[in-house]
C-alpha positions as CSV (number, residue, x, y, z in Angstrom):
1,E,94.4,78.8,95.2
2,T,91.9,80.5,93.1
3,F,91.9,83.6,95.6
4,E,96.2,83.2,96.0
5,M,96.2,83.5,91.7
6,L,94.1,86.6,92.0
7,I,96.2,87.8,94.4
8,R,98.9,87.2,93.0
9,L,97.9,88.4,89.7
10,A,96.7,92.0,91.1
11,E,100.2,92.3,92.4
12,N,101.5,91.5,89.3
13,Y,99.6,94.2,87.9
14,T,100.6,97.3,90.2
15,S,104.2,96.2,90.3
16,T,104.1,96.2,86.2
17,L,102.6,99.8,87.2
18,F,105.7,100.8,89.1
19,C,108.0,99.3,86.2
20,N,106.2,100.9,83.5
21,A,105.6,104.1,84.2
22,Y,107.5,105.2,87.7
23,R,110.8,102.5,87.2
24,N,113.1,105.0,89.3
25,M,111.0,103.8,92.3
26,A,110.0,100.7,91.7
27,A,112.7,98.6,93.6
28,E,111.8,100.5,96.6
29,A,108.1,100.4,96.1
30,A,108.0,96.5,95.5
31,V,108.5,95.7,99.0
32,H,105.9,97.9,100.0
33,V,103.3,96.4,97.1
34,Q,104.4,92.8,98.1
35,E,103.4,93.5,101.8
36,F,100.1,94.7,101.0
37,F,99.3,92.0,99.2
38,T,100.4,89.4,102.0
39,D,98.3,91.6,104.0
40,V,95.3,91.2,101.8
41,G,95.9,87.4,101.7
42,L,96.0,87.6,105.4
43,F,93.2,88.5,106.0
44,L,91.6,87.0,103.3
45,F,92.1,83.5,105.1
46,G,91.5,84.1,108.5
47,T,94.1,86.3,110.1
48,D,92.8,89.1,112.5
49,A,93.4,92.1,111.0
50,S,91.8,95.3,110.0
51,T,91.2,95.9,106.0
52,E,91.6,100.0,107.3
53,E,94.7,99.8,108.7
54,F,97.1,97.5,106.2
55,V,95.4,100.0,103.4
56,N,96.9,102.8,105.2
57,R,99.9,101.3,106.6
58,F,100.3,100.4,102.8
59,F,100.1,104.6,101.9
60,D,102.2,105.4,104.8
61,T,104.9,103.4,103.4
62,L,104.9,104.6,99.9
63,F,104.6,108.4,100.6
64,P,108.4,108.4,101.3
65,V,109.1,107.4,98.3
66,V,106.9,109.2,96.2
67,Y,108.2,112.3,98.3
68,N,111.6,111.3,97.4
69,H,111.2,110.2,93.0
70,V,108.9,112.6,92.7
71,I,107.7,115.4,95.0
72,N,110.9,116.7,95.7
73,P,113.6,114.2,93.6
74,G,117.3,114.8,94.1
75,P,120.8,113.7,93.2
76,T,120.8,111.7,97.1
77,D,117.9,109.8,98.8
78,I,116.0,111.1,102.1
79,S,117.3,109.2,105.6
80,L,115.8,106.6,107.1
81,E,114.4,109.2,110.2
82,Y,113.2,111.5,107.5
83,A,111.3,109.1,105.9
84,E,109.9,107.7,109.2
85,C,108.9,111.3,109.4
86,L,107.4,110.9,106.6
87,R,105.3,108.1,106.9
88,A,104.2,109.6,109.8
89,A,102.7,112.7,108.8
90,R,101.1,111.1,105.2
91,R,97.6,111.3,106.9
92,D,97.7,114.1,108.0
93,L,99.5,115.5,104.7
94,R,96.9,114.1,102.5
95,P,99.6,113.6,99.5
96,F,97.2,111.3,97.8
97,G,94.0,112.8,98.1
98,N,90.8,110.8,98.8
99,V,92.3,107.5,97.3
100,P,93.1,106.2,100.3
101,K,90.0,106.7,101.9
102,K,88.5,105.0,98.6
103,A,91.0,102.1,98.9
104,V,89.6,101.7,102.4
105,G,85.8,101.5,101.2
106,Q,86.6,99.2,98.6
107,M,88.8,96.6,99.9
108,G,86.3,96.6,103.3
109,R,83.0,96.1,100.9
110,S,85.0,93.3,98.7
111,L,87.3,91.3,101.2
112,L,85.3,90.7,104.0
113,P,82.6,89.1,102.3
114,S,85.3,87.2,100.0
115,R,86.8,86.4,103.8
116,T,83.4,85.1,105.1
117,F,83.1,82.8,102.1
118,L,85.9,81.1,102.6
119,Q,85.6,80.7,106.0
120,A,81.3,79.5,105.2
121,L,83.1,76.5,103.0
122,N,85.5,75.1,105.7
123,L,82.2,75.5,107.9
124,G,80.6,73.0,105.4
125,V,83.8,70.8,105.1
126,E,83.7,70.5,108.6
127,L,80.2,69.2,108.6
128,I,81.1,66.7,106.1
129,N,84.1,65.3,107.9
130,A,81.6,64.9,111.4
131,T,78.5,63.2,109.6
132,D,80.9,61.3,107.2
133,H,81.0,58.7,109.9
134,L,78.1,57.3,112.4
135,H,77.9,55.7,115.1
136,F,74.8,53.4,114.9
137,S,72.9,52.7,118.3
138,R,72.5,48.9,119.1
139,D,68.7,49.3,118.2
140,C,69.6,50.3,115.0
141,S,72.3,47.5,114.3
142,R,69.7,44.9,115.4
143,A,67.2,46.2,113.3
144,L,69.8,46.3,110.1
145,L,70.4,43.0,110.9
146,R,67.2,41.7,111.3
147,M,66.6,43.6,107.7
148,Q,69.5,42.8,106.1
149,Y,70.1,38.7,107.2
150,C,67.3,37.1,108.6
151,P,66.2,36.0,105.1
152,H,69.4,33.9,105.1
153,C,68.1,31.4,107.8
154,Q,65.3,30.7,105.6
155,G,67.7,30.6,102.6
156,L,66.4,33.6,100.7
157,M,70.1,35.0,100.1
158,L,69.3,37.0,97.3
159,S,66.0,38.6,98.7
160,K,66.1,42.5,99.6
161,P,63.9,44.1,101.7
162,C,60.9,46.2,100.8
163,L,61.2,49.7,99.9
164,G,58.8,50.9,102.9
165,Y,60.6,48.7,104.9
166,C,64.1,50.1,104.6
167,L,62.8,53.2,104.6
168,S,61.5,52.8,108.0
169,I,64.9,51.0,109.4
170,I,67.1,53.7,108.2
171,R,65.2,57.1,108.7
172,G,65.1,55.3,112.0
173,C,69.4,55.0,112.1
174,L,69.7,58.6,110.2
175,A,67.3,60.5,112.7
176,A,70.6,62.4,114.0
177,L,70.9,63.0,110.3
178,A,67.6,64.5,109.3
179,E,68.0,67.0,112.3
180,V,70.9,68.4,110.0
181,D,68.7,68.7,107.3
182,L,67.3,72.3,108.0
183,H,70.7,74.0,109.0
184,W,72.1,72.4,105.4
185,Q,69.6,73.7,103.7
186,K,69.7,77.2,105.0
187,Y,73.6,76.9,105.3
188,I,73.9,76.4,101.2
189,Q,71.1,79.1,100.9
190,A,73.3,81.5,102.7
191,L,76.1,80.2,100.7
192,E,74.1,81.3,97.1
193,E,73.6,84.8,98.5
194,L,77.1,85.5,99.9
195,S,78.3,84.5,96.3
196,G,75.9,86.6,94.7
197,A,77.2,89.4,97.0
198,L,80.9,88.7,95.6
199,S,80.3,89.8,91.7
200,G,79.8,93.1,90.5
201,A,82.0,96.3,91.1
202,H,82.2,95.4,94.6
203,G,83.3,91.8,94.3
204,I,86.7,91.0,95.1
205,E,88.4,90.5,91.5
206,H,87.1,93.8,90.1
207,V,88.5,95.7,93.5
208,L,92.1,93.2,93.2
209,L,92.8,93.9,90.3
210,N,92.3,97.6,89.6
211,F,93.8,98.5,92.6
212,H,96.8,99.0,90.4
213,S,94.8,102.4,88.9
214,L,93.8,103.3,92.2
215,V,97.8,103.4,93.1
216,H,98.1,105.3,89.9
217,D,95.7,108.2,90.8
218,A,97.2,108.6,94.2
219,L,100.5,109.0,92.4
220,V,99.2,111.8,89.4
221,Q,97.7,113.4,93.2
222,A,100.7,113.7,94.5
223,R,102.4,114.7,91.3
224,I,99.9,117.3,90.9
225,N,100.3,118.9,94.5
226,G,104.0,118.3,94.4
227,P,104.7,122.2,95.5
228,E,102.5,122.4,97.7
229,L,103.4,119.4,99.6
230,S,107.2,120.5,99.8
231,E,106.0,123.2,101.7
232,Q,103.9,121.3,104.7
233,V,106.5,118.5,104.3
234,N,109.1,121.4,105.5
235,K,107.1,122.5,108.1
236,V,106.5,119.3,109.2
237,C,109.6,117.3,108.8
238,G,112.4,120.0,108.1
239,P,114.0,120.2,104.7
240,P,115.5,116.6,103.1
241,V,117.9,115.0,105.3
242,R,119.7,113.0,102.4
243,K,122.3,110.1,101.9
244,P,123.8,108.4,99.1
245,K,121.8,107.2,96.7
246,Q,120.9,103.7,96.2
247,S,120.9,102.3,92.6
248,P,117.4,102.6,91.5
249,G,115.8,100.1,89.0
250,C,112.8,97.5,88.5
251,S,113.7,94.3,90.1
252,F,110.7,92.4,89.2
253,D,110.4,90.2,86.3
254,Q,107.1,90.4,84.7
255,N,108.1,87.4,81.8
256,K,108.7,85.2,85.0
257,D,105.4,86.1,87.0
258,N,103.4,86.3,83.9
259,R,104.4,82.9,83.5
260,G,102.4,81.2,86.1
261,L,99.4,83.4,85.4
262,K,98.4,82.7,81.9
263,M,95.6,81.0,82.9
264,F,94.5,83.5,84.6
265,S,95.3,86.1,82.2
266,R,93.0,89.3,81.8
267,D,89.9,87.3,81.7
268,S,90.6,86.3,86.2
269,E,87.6,88.5,86.6
270,Q,85.3,85.9,85.0
271,T,87.7,82.8,86.4
272,L,86.8,83.3,90.1
273,T,83.0,84.3,89.6
274,N,82.8,81.3,87.0
275,R,84.7,79.0,89.6
276,R,82.5,80.0,92.3
277,K,78.7,79.8,90.2
278,E,79.9,76.6,89.2
279,F,80.5,75.3,92.6
280,V,77.6,76.8,94.3
281,G,75.3,75.1,91.4
282,H,76.7,71.7,92.2
283,L,76.4,71.8,95.8
284,R,72.8,73.2,95.2
285,L,72.0,69.6,93.7
286,Y,72.7,68.4,97.0
287,R,70.5,71.0,99.3
288,A,68.4,67.8,100.1
289,F,71.1,65.5,100.3
290,Y,70.6,64.4,104.6
291,G,66.5,64.5,104.1
292,S,66.9,62.6,101.6
293,L,69.6,60.1,102.4
294,A,67.5,57.4,103.2
295,D,65.3,57.5,100.1
296,Q,68.5,57.4,98.1
297,L,70.0,54.2,100.2
298,C,67.2,52.5,99.8
299,G,66.2,53.4,96.5
300,K,69.1,52.9,94.6
301,E,71.0,50.1,96.5
302,L,69.5,48.2,99.6
303,A,65.4,48.1,98.6
304,A,64.1,45.5,96.4
305,A,63.3,47.2,93.0
306,H,59.7,47.7,92.1
307,G,57.2,44.8,91.5
308,L,60.1,42.0,92.7
309,P,59.0,40.2,95.2
310,C,61.1,41.5,98.5
311,W,61.0,40.9,102.6
312,D,58.9,42.3,105.0
313,G,60.6,41.4,107.8
314,E,59.2,38.5,108.4
315,D,58.0,36.8,105.1
316,L,58.8,36.8,101.1
317,V,56.2,39.0,99.6
318,R,55.1,40.7,96.3
319,R,55.0,44.6,96.7
């Protein structure tokens, strides 16, 4: 949910850029902005996609809009066929300079570790679910029965097993979980390292929330190169073919979208980082969970307290 909120906020910033600085094309651009951040979300949550492809697709589809409103504005809009020619020619014409290449690099470095982090969390959930219900062997069940209920046959209804006896039985029953322990510890260590890679200038918060700045740089680059681009476009696609102009305007309701994002606000770069660090910090406390499960069960629940009489499997003794 935090990742989803971050994506919404980044989309919010980018749409606000068009509404504030390029209002005449904001409505058209909003469609492509929404498609781009939908692709970001799909990639993060596991869809088989290429960051390079959907970043380039965004700038491909943005170019006809920028050409129509910034590079070669006119009283009418360019036709759909002409817009398709511009879209197909964008990568050769390079109207946005090196910005798309820069965006591809940033998205690849930030989204892939975040995607891996989410996949790792799902793997952890699967492991916990798989070990949540254990099927004890017949030998284990018999040993538990002797430990828990044989004292009752001698009228020792309140006695508890001795700690050493309890540990011997429970460790035998949880031998399969003990095999998980080393892998679980390595898993948590890997999560810690991966979490560290998600911070800083290449972190997903920084990259997504500053994507609107890259888009702004791309638009400035296109405007500066406008006359030269117009000549290149005429060579590739011919003179503009136009159609009746649609009603321009900004369809993005900033106030409406901002209401749902108050908890993120401008501190959102810290929000995801803090939540991730807090989560990994809690998980670190359970690094030895599977290896120490028998000690936890016997020490806190099953075995007799230190200094009290306890059941050693045959008789009541003082240990």
